[in-house]
N, C-alpha and C positions, 0 to 999 in steps of 0.2 A: 668571599663576600656573601653575607647572609641576607642581603636585601636586593630587590629589583628596583633600579632607579630609572624613572621616566623623566626626560627633560624636553620641554617644548613640543608637546603633542598637539597637533592642529588638524587632525583628520576630521572631515565633515564639520560638525558644529563645535568641536573642542577648542577652547580658547587658551592656547599656549600653556597647557597643563604641565606642572612639575609635580611628581608624586613619588613617594617611596613606599613600597609594600614589602612585608617580610616574606622570606622564602620558607618553604616547608610548613606552611600554615593553611588553614581553611579561610579564604578571603571572600567576602560577599561584596559585590558591586550592586548598589541599589540607587533608586532615584525615580523621578517621574518617567512615564513612557515618553520616549523621544528626547530624553535629557542628554544622552550620549554614553550610556553604560556599555551597550554592545559595541559602539564605536571604539571605546577605550579597550575593552576586553578582547574583542575579535579582530576589529580592523586595525588595531595598533599593536597590542602585545602579541597575539597569536600570529598575525600576518608577518610581523618582523621576525619572530622565532622561526616560522616556516621559511621565510625568504633566506635567512642566514643558512639554514640547513641545505636548501636547494643550491645556494651559491657555493657550498662546499663540494658539490658534485662536479664531475667533468662536464665540459660544454656539450659533449655527445649525449650524456645522460639527461642533461637539462632540457634538451629539445623535446623529450617525451613526456615531461611533467607539466602540470598546469603552472603557468608562470604567475607569480604574485608580485605586484609592484611594491616599491618601497613606500611604507606609510609616511604621512606627513608628520615626522617627529625628528627632533634634532639628534637625540641620543637615547639609547636604552642600555643601561649597564646591568650585568648580573643575570642576563636572560638565559634560561635553560631551554632544551628542546621542548617544543610545544605540541600538544595534541588537542584538537578541538572536538568536543562532543556536542553538536547542535541538534536541532529537531528536524532539519530539512531533508534528512536522508533516509526516509522510509522507502523501502524497495518497492518498485512498481512491477517487478518481475513476477509473473504468475508461478514461477518455479521456486520462488524463495519461501521458506517456512521459518518459523522460530528456530527449529532445529538446525537448519543450514546457516542461518545468520549467526547463531551462537557457536557454530562448529561442533555442537554436541552430536549432531547427526553423523558427522564424519567419524567420530569415535565409535558410535553405535554400529556403523557399517563395518568398521574394523573388528569390533567385538564379535559380531554375528558371523563374519567371514572366518574368524580364527577358531572360535569355540562353539559356534552354532551347531545344533543337531538337525540334520535335514529330515523332513517328513514329506510323505507324498501328499501333494495338494488335492488329489482326487479321493484317496481313501483314508488319509491321515496317519498311515502306518510309518514307522521309522524306516529310513532308507538303508538298504544293505547292498553289498557289492555282488556283481555277477561274475561267474567263472567263464572261461572260454567256451566250455561245453554248453552252459546256459545260453550264451549268445548264439552259438550255432543252432541250438534247438529252436530259438525264437525266430531266426531267419528261415529255417526250414518249415516253420508253421505258416509262412506266407502262402497265399492262394496259388494253386497249380497254374502255371503259365505266366506268372509274374516275371517281367523282364527287369532284371536288377543289375546295377553297377555296384561293385564292392570297392569302397575307397579306404585308404589308410590316411587319416588326417595327420599331416606332419607340421605344417606351419599355420598358425591362426592369428590373423590380424597383426603381423609384425613387419617393421620396416626393414629393407635391405634388398640386395640384388640376388642373393642365394645362388651364385654360380656354382659353388662347390657342391651344394645340396643337389642341384639338378644334374650335375655331372655324376654324382654318386648314384642317383636313381638310374641313370643311363647304364652305368656299369653293372648294376644289379639286374638288368634285363627288363626294367619297367619301360613300356613303350609310350604310354600316355599318362598325363597328369591333369588334374582339374585345378586351374590357376585363375583366381579372381573371377569365378563364375563361368569360365569357359574351359572345355576340354581341349588340350593341345597335344600334338605329338612331340616327344622329347628329342627326336632326331632333327627337328627344325631349330633354327637359331632363336633363342628366347632372351629378350632383354627386359628386365624389370627395373622400374624406377626406384632408386635408392631411398627417396624421401617419402614414398607412399607405403601404406600398410598393405600387406599381401596375405592371401590365404592359399596354401598349396596342399593338395591331397593327391596321393599316388593312386592311379587306377590299377587295382590288383586283378580284377576279372570282370567280364561282362557275360552274364549267364542267365538262362531261363530256369525258373524254379520247377523242377520235375524230378521224379524218382531216380532216374539214371544219373542226375547231376549232383546227387547228395554228397558224395565224397569230394567232388570238385569244389562245391560251395564250402564244405568244412575246411578244406585245405586253404582256400582263398581267405576265409575269415581268420584262420590261425596266422597266416602270413601277414595279413593287415594288422592284427593285434601286435605281432612282434615288431613290425615296422614303426607303428605309432604308439608304442609303449602302452598297450592296453585299450586302444580305442578303435572303433570301426564305424564307418557310416555306410548306409545302404540307400541308394536312390532307386525308387521304383518308377520306371519310365511310363508304365501303363496303369498307374494307380487309379486314375479317374475311371478308366474302362472297367476296372475290377471293383469299383465302389469303395476304395480305401480312402480314409480321411487324410492320411499323411503320405506325401511322396518322398519324404526324406526322414530316415530314422537313424538316430545316433545311439549306438550301444557302447558300453564301457565296462571294463573289468572293475572299475572303481565304484560307481554308485548307481543303484537302480531299484525300482519298486517291482517285484516279481508279479504281484497281483494285477497291477495296472499295466504291466509290460512297458514301463517308461524308464529310460536312463536319465540320470541327472549329471549336470556338469559340476566340476569342482567349484566350491564357493570362493569368491574373491570379493574384496570390498565393493567393486563395481557392480556385483550382482544385486547390491542393495541401493544402487544409485538410480534415482528416477530421471536423471539427466543423461543416462547412457542407454543405448538399445539393449545392452545385456541385462539391465535391471528394470527398465521402465515397462509399465503395463502396455502391451501392444494395442489395446483398444483405445486408450486415451493418451498414449504417448507420454505418460508420466505426469499429466496435468491433474489427474484425479477427478476431472469433470468432462462430460461430453455435451455437445450442443445439438439439440434436436428441435424440429419444428414445433412451436407451441400452438396447439390446436386452438386454445382460447384466444390467442392473438390473431389468428388467421380467420377463424369462423365465429361470427356473432350469433347470439341466441335469439334468432328471429327467423321467419319463414324463408326457405331457400329462394323463392321467387321475389323476395323483397330485398335482395342484396345481402344475404347472410354471409357470403364469401366475397368481400371487397376485392380480393386478389383477381377474381375472374369475372367481376360484375361491374357494370357502369361504363363511363366514358372510355372509348378506345379499347374496350374489352369484348367487342362483338363476337370475335372468332371463338374465344373460350366460352362465352355465354351460350352460343348455339351448340357448341360441342357438349357442354354440361347438360343442357336441356335434353339433347339426344341420349346422353348417358342415363338420365333420370327416366326417360321413356323406356329405355332398354331394361332397366332394373325395376321398372314399375314403382318408381318413387313418387309419392305425392309431394309436389313442390310447395304446397301450402304448409307443410310440416317444417319444423326446425331440424337441423342436422342431428341434434342431440336426441331427437325422438325416433331416429331410424334404428333398424336392427344392426347387430354387430357386423354382419357380412356386408351390408350396404355401406356402412361407415368405412370399413377396410378398403372396399373397392374405390370409393371416392378419394381416399387418402393415398392408396398405393398403386392404383391403376388396374387395367384389365389385361387379360392374356389374349383377348380377341378384338377384332376391329369393331368400331362403332361408326355407323353411317350418319352423316349430317350434311346440311346444306349451308354454304357460306359464300356470300358475294356471287350468287347464282351458279356456284360450282358444287358438284356433289363430291364430298370427301369421305374416304373410308380409312380410318386409322385407329390404333389402340389409344385408349385414354391413359395418359402417362401418370395420372395421380397428382393430387395437390402438392405432395412433397416435392416431386420433380418439377412441377410448374413453378413453385416458389423459387427453387434454385435457378431455373432458366430465366425467370423474370428479374431476379435481383442480380444475378451473375457477380460482378465485382463490387456491387454496392454494399453498404452496411446492412447486414441482415439481422442486426441485434433486435430490431423492432418486431421480428416474427420468430426469433429463436429464443429458446430458454435453456438455461444452464442446469444440468442435473448431475447428480453424483454418478460417476462411472459404475455401471452395474457389474463390471468384471472385477475391479480392484476395490470396490466399495469406498473409493475416494482416497485410498492409501498409496496410490501412484505406482506400486510395484507389480511385477509379474507374479502369478500365483505361486510359482516355485519358491520365490524369495519370501513371500508372505507366510510360507509354511515352515520356515526355519525357526527353531526355538532355542532360547538361552534361558536357563533357570525356569523352564516350563512356560515362558512367555514369548509370543512372536513379536517382531519389531513393530507391527501395527498396534499391538496392545500397549507397548511402552510409549509410543509417540502420542497415543490418544489419552494417556493419563494426564491429569494436571501435574505440572512440574513438581509441586510439593509432594505428591504421591510417588512420582518417579524417583525423587530424591530418597524418600523413605525406603523404597524397594531396593535401590542400589546400596544404601547405607547398611541394610540388614545382611550381615555376613552369612547367615544361615542359608540364604537363597543361593549362595555359590559354594556351599560346603561339599556338594557332590562332585566337584571338579577334581581330576587327578593332579598329581604334582606338576606334570608338564603344562597342563591347561591353566593351572593356577599361576605359573610363572609367566605365561603368555598374557593372561587376563589382568593381572595385578596392575601394571602401569596404565592400561586402558581404563580400568574401573576407577583408578585414582583420578584421572583427568575428568571422567564423566561426573564423579561425585562432586569434585571441586566446582565445576561449572554449574551444576544444578544447584549447589548450595548458594553460590553467589546470586543466581537468579531469584531464589527464594528470599535471599537477604535484601534485595532491592524491591521486594514487594510484588514480584511477578509469579508467585507460586500458583496463581489461578490459571495461567496460560497453559496450553499444551504445546508440545514440540511440533505437532502436526499443523498448528494454526498458520494460515496463509499470511505471509508477512505484509501483504497489501492492506490487511484489515487491522493493522496495529496502529495505534495513535502515535503522534509525535513524541509524547512523554514516555510511552512504553518503549518505543524504539531507542530513545535516548538512554533509558535505564538498562536496556539490554546491552548497549554498547559500554555503559559504565561497568556492568558485570564482567564483560569480556576484558576490559582494561585491568580490572582487579585480578582476573585470572592470569593476565600476562605477566604480572609481578614486576613491572618496571619500577625503577626508582630514579630520583633526580630529574623528573619530568614535570613540566608545567601543564596541568590539565585546565582547559577553559570550557566551562559548561554553561549552557543557555537554559535557564529555568528548568532544572531536572524535576521539580515538584509538580509540573503540569500534569493534570489527569490523576494526581495522587490524592487519596482521601487522607484526612488528618491522621488516621490510624497508621498509615504507611509512611508518613513523612518522617517520623523519627527513625524508622528503619533505614530510610534513604540517607538521613544525616549521619547515622552510624557508618554507613558504607563509605560516604565521602570522608569521614574521619579515618576510616581504615586506609583509604588511598593516601591521605596525608601522613599517616603514621608509617607508611612504607618509605617515607623520605621524598614525597612529592609536594609541589605547590599546587593547591587546588583553588582556582578562581571561579566563582559561581556568580552569574548574573541572576539575581533573584529578588522577589518581593515578599516571599513567604515569611510570616512573623517568626515561626519556629526556627527556620534556617538562619535568619538574621541573628536571633538570640543565641544560637549555638556557634556562631562564627568566631574565629580568633581575632579577625581584623575586619573592619567594615569601612567601605569607601562609599560616601553618599554624593551623588553627582546631581547638580541642579544649577540654580534654584528652580528654574522653570524648565520648559521643554523647548526643543528646536533652538532658535537663536537666543532664547532667554535662558538656555542651559549651558552645558559644556564646561562647567567649572566644578572643581572639587570643593564642596561646601563642608565636608567632614571626612576625617580619616583617623581611625582609632579603634579601640576595643568596645565591647558592649556597654561597660560601665560608663565610659566617656560619652557614648552615644546617648544614653539615657539622661545624662546631665546637659546635653546640648539642646538647641532650640530649632533643629531642622524639622521640615514637614514630616519626614520619616519618623523622627523621634517622637513627635506629638502623637502619631497614630500608634506607635509601639507602646508608649506609656498610657495610651487610651485617653489622652487629654482631648483628642479629637475622636469622634466616633461616627460611624456610618449608620445612621438610624433614621430611616424613612418609612418604617413599617406602617401599614394602614390596615384597617379592618374592613374587609370586603366580603359580601355574602357570596355563597356558592349556590346559584340557582339553575344555571344551564350547564350541561355537561357534554363532553365527547366520551362515548363509550367504546372501548376496544375489547373485542372478545376473541377467544381461541387463538392466542398468539403462540406459535411454535417456531422458534428460530434460535439457533445456537443453544445457549443454556436455559432458555425460557421454554417452559412446557405448560400448555393449556392455561395460559394466564388471561384473566379478565381484569380490566382496570378502568376507572372513571377519572377523567381530567376536567376540572372546572373551567368554564369559559369566563372571559372578562376579569381574569385574575392574573397576578404574577405567580406562576407555578414553577417551583424548583423540583427537578428530578434528581435525587441524590443517591448515594450508595458507594460502597468501596469500588475500587477499580475492578472491572470485569464482572460487575453484578448484573449487567444487562441493560443499562440505561440507554446506550447508543442503539442497541438492538431494538429496544421498544420504541424510541422516539424517531431516530434517524432512518432505521431500516423498515419499520412497520408503519408508523403514523405518517411520516413525511411523504413517502412516495404516493400513498393513497390520497393525501390532502392535495398534493400537486396535480394528481390526475383529476380529482373531482372539482377543485377550486380554480386551478390554473389551466385546466384542459391540456396537461402535458402528455407527450407521447414518449416512447422509449424509456419507460421506467421499469425498474425491477421491484415488483411487489412480493410480499410474503403471502404464500397461498393459504387459503382457508381462513383468513382473518376477516372478522366482521367489524366495521367501524361505522357508528351512527353519531349524529350530532354535528357533522361538518357542514350541513346545509344552512346552519345559522350564520356561517361566515361567508365572505366573498373572495378572499384570496389568502395565500400562504406565502410567507417570505422567510427564507432560511439564510442566516448570516453566519459565515465561518471566518477563519483567519487566513484563508489563502490570499496570496498577493493580488492587488487590484490590476497589476500588469507586469509583464516580465521583460519589457523593453524600455529603454530610456525615453521613448516617445510617449509613454503613458504617464499621466500625472494627475493630481487631484482635480484640476480644472476640467480635464477631458473626461475623467471617470464620472464626476458628479453631473456633467452636462452643463455646468455654468459657463464653460468656454464657448459653447454654441451661442448662448445669449450675448456674451461679450463680443463675439465676432459679428453678430447681427447688429449690435449697437454701433460698432466701428464702421460697418458698411452703410449705416444710415447718416453718418456725419456728412455735412455739405460737400467737403472736399472729396470724400470717397465717391459720393454720388456723381459729382462733376466728372470724375475720372472713370466712372462706370464700374467701380469695384463691387464685387459681390462678397458675401460672407466667406466664400471659398478662398478669396485673396488673402484672408487673415489666418489661414490654416498653415501650419508648418509641415504638414504631411503630404501636401499635393503641390504640383508645380504651379507657378504663378507668382505668389507672394513670397514664398520661402527663399532663402539663400540657396542657390543651386550648387555652390562649392561644397557645403557640408550637408546638403539635402535636408536642411531644416533641423539638424541635430545640435548645432551650435559648437560642436567639437568634431575634430577629424582624428580617426584612429591611424596611428603610424605603426606599422608592423616592424618590430625589431627582431632580428633572427634568433639570437640566443637570450634576449632579454624580454621582459614582459612588454606587451603592446602599450604604446604611450598615447593617451588622449590629449591632444593639444587644442587650444581654443582656435576656432576658425578665424583666420586673418581677415577674410572678406567681410564678415558680418560682426566680428568682435564678440562672437558667442551669443548674439541676439537672435539668431535663427532666421531672420527675415532680410529681404533685400532693401536697399535704401528707399525705393519708391514706396514700399509698404510702410516703412518706419516714418515716412513724412506725414502720414495720416495720424492726427492727434485727437484725443478726446479729453477735454479739460487739461490740455497741455501734456498729456502722457500718451506714448505710443503703445501698441499692442505688446511689445517686448517688455516695456516698463511695468505693464499690468501683470504679466506673468511673474515678475520678480517681486511683486507685492506679497506681504503675508496676508492671510485671510482677514485678520483684524484691520489692516490698512485698507484692503479692498472693500471691506464692509462699509467703512466711512466714505471711501471714494465713490462708491455706487449707491449711496444712501437714497438717492432720488429715483432709482430704477427698481421698482418692487420685485420684479421677477428674479433679478440677480441678487438683490438684497436677501430675499427669502432663502435661497440656496446657501448663501454664505452664512446666514444666521444659524442654519442647522449645523454647519461645520463648527461654528463658534460654540454652539450649545453642547456639542459632544467633546469640547475641550481641545479643538484643533486650530485655535486662532493663530497659533505660532507658525504653522507650516506655510510655505510659499505656494502660490497657485501653480507654478510651473515646476515644482520639485519632482525630480526623477522618481518614478514609482518604485524602482528597485532599491531606493535608499530608505523607504518607509519601513518602520518596524511592524510586526504582526498585529500589535494592539492598535497602531495607527491605521493600518489597512482595514481592520474590522470596523473601526469607528467611521472611516470614510464611507464604507458600505452602508452603515447605519444611517449616516446623515443623508445619503442619497435616497434611502427609503423614506426618511422623515420629511424630505423636501417635497415628496409627491403629495397630491391632494389626499387628505386622510378620509377614509370612509367610516372609521370607527368600527370596522367589522373584520379586521385583519388578524390572522394568526401569525405571530412571529415566533420562530424557533431559533434559539441560539445555543451553540455548543461551546461551553466553557468560555464565555466572553471575557472573563477576568484575566485570561492568559496574557502575560506581558504588561499587566496594568499595576501601577502603584496604588496605594491606599486612596490617594487623592483622586486618581482616575476612576477607581471603582465607585467612589462617592458620586462622581459626576454621572457615571453610567447608570447607577441605581436611580438617580433622579430622572434621567431621560426615559428609562423603561417604566418607571412609575407614572410618568406623564402620559406615556402611550396607553397604559391601562386605564388612566383617568378618562381618556377619550373614548373608552369602550372597547379597545382592542384586547386580544388575548395573547399573553406572552408565556412561552414554555422555555425554560432554561435548564440545560444539563450543567450542574455546577458542584464543586467541592469547597469553594471558598466560603468560610463561615460568615465573614463580614457581609457577603452577598445573601447567603441563605437566610440569615436572620431577618431580612427585609421582605421575604416572600409572604404571599397571602396563604399559600397552600403548598405543602410538601408531599411528594411521593417518594418514599425511601425504599430502595431495592437492596436485596441482599439475601441472607445475612452476610455471606462471604462472596468471593469472586469465583468465576469459573463454574464448576459443577455444584459448588456450594451456594450458588446465587440463583438469579432468574426468578425470584419471587418478590412480590410487593409486601414488605414487612411492616410498614407504617404509613399512614396517611393522616393529614390534618393540618391545622395551622401550627406556627412555630412553638407556641407555648404547650399545645397538646402533645406534640411530638416529644419535646424535652421532658415533659412531666410523666407521660405514660409509657414510653417505649425505651427508656435508657438501658433497661436490662437486656433487650434483644437487638437494639440498633446502635451501631457505632456512631452514626450521625447524631442520634438523639443524645448520646452520652456527651459528645464534644459540644453539641449545641447548648446543653444544660450548663456546661462549664462557661461557655461564652456569655450566656445570659447572666450568670452570677457575676462575671467581671463587669458587665454592663451596669448591673444593679449597684 
């Protein structure tokens, strides 16, 4: 069968769809936001493919897997195994990097462990091996009188009971052994747990270093080397008394630096893992960052006696206040000065404490104790509370942010350390590994070991470059990656896996991609298809639609007005059709609301240094629709979301606990009165959240119901009409309308509550009617219906009107927030902000608002944002969509490339200026010029 047949699909808003789609083709599902594309692709096709796979497993295996229910569909024929690549799975783990997510780092660890050349991390010399005589000489160089134990390490971190080994040691005359950190006698009964990892070292001798014990020490060292195959460990019991830094020294016949007197352990892949104690930097535990008290957050720049240190000054802080005053008297500090005017010694004592007692009086008692220092006081006062507001994150000084211990960072392959490789842009790393000359120095054996590893690394790097991610580094924290980037990383991994006969379902992979990179992505998707896979893409991008083998358009409207297949066929057939999508593709309809606005007032940002941005100065006009553009990774988010937004929040919204970029000067914000940031995160993660509760219109509706004569007669308050608290809600389902029934080996089933019939409220509450409708009936109304129903109530009407204005008239007021698409969630947030009283002085910041939006939805969004600017507000948008960009008043284009090739502002001006003057240096200008030609 070369087709997938769907019969009777009714999931969410789908209206009994019957559809045939070809296998092993690139298929695009398109249509308005909320029309049912994702429902058909993910909740029907993928969910059924996944369910069938899970059902093929044993009941024992199924209990460990996430259970997926059967979608509402009569039958699907010709379904192949399904893999979904959506945007919701960016890692939140601080230990995840691009290298670990793509598995390239695993291959690098293997490469460095197998053919890496060790160098001393202290002097940089190549490591050589020690002979037994070298080791004996080193031990004899220890200070006279050193009490030492000579061990032969035999077992290191291995599971087992080791009865035979212990018996063998007894027979060889060994009396004691060091087992798991404790020295035990071998003539006692020793029981080791089979499932735990153990470390065993034979105690060869305990001796004091002095002239007459020379031969005894030499004999013991040789015996230890023989027993442990060339390794010996020396414990110095009185190391502290002798002023020695280390009390445990490991010597080996294998690897050591003679100049620095250090032995090195054999390299293993785990030596390069920052998730293992063997490889992780001991200072930051492999996180690459350390957290320290941020002086600027704890101490304000004002006189000490005017509350410069809020931590110890003010209400309920009398004890520390008196203590601090006494310290200032002792150190002869003028409290009219600010902390930053004091000399270095005074600053250090205030921060770190005194070595002597300070006398002061508190509550009529004389107290004499050491000043502990502000750092310690902060720890004591906060204890288990969130300390983020007084701490700042800084790069670990030991590993410089590379997460590994110094010994691992000094290993080289082809003259480069692992830190140099992971900090290169992926495109440069690919060129380095592709160049055979870099590895020509390897001998035959090393070449045989390295070849399969290098092949894997090259392939994976190539696929990442191919999907337009060459600007990232392998070292980049996975938490800072956008949804689109994470999705493309997973596409690259799937191509690398080389599977065939699979159905891939992708959710808008072009998100966050510049027009320049979209064609690269399309070629990658075609590559997946050509390997014999069916690739289904939910997408609105014009280029992707035009390159598809088959297109399915779902509509005609959104929500309950959608859910039907209005077109299914190839591109030529689409262009002959009359659907909304076809009109925009053919440019019969165009999004053109461009206005000419002057640039008189500005926000100025100076000295920006973050990620790939170096010493950047930029001006952003106010009371304009401003688009910040540029290829992926050029620094748009770093400039707007990480530099401008936190400072704007602090100055305009008086926000606390924000992470600002240091050293940046921002002027011009005083002309505004608040900042609003709108992203695409869900409005709620539980079924209790819905558009009515999020926008606040439900509070007004509950108040209205509480004011009806019947409700007042019964003494009902607005709380009676809430489904989240006891009183008015149905107590059987706790106001959810559904009851979850747990099935042991099957997915949990949600059944409608019999007590309330899914209405969420008890009978008494439902008896209260307004214009013949109960509160449950209101929740089931669409926004359009509710708008007409509450026409005479201005407060409710206003909030519902903003939902209509952003194109959400079709959603029901009580719709479960978890079923809303990303585009719908963002527009609900936008409508909530629009419903507030407008000051005409607000700064709106939006991050790729066209994500998940159809051409018709973008049309509506541009109108809403233009209206905001008409009212005098300022709107800054990070965007790649040309239909949106061409409507901007002012463009700031960053680039010219991503990663280290970006971080600069390469073009500024209005749309026509950018297209005309910068097409030779700016990709945005080049594509914008083409777009304007089409428009003409």
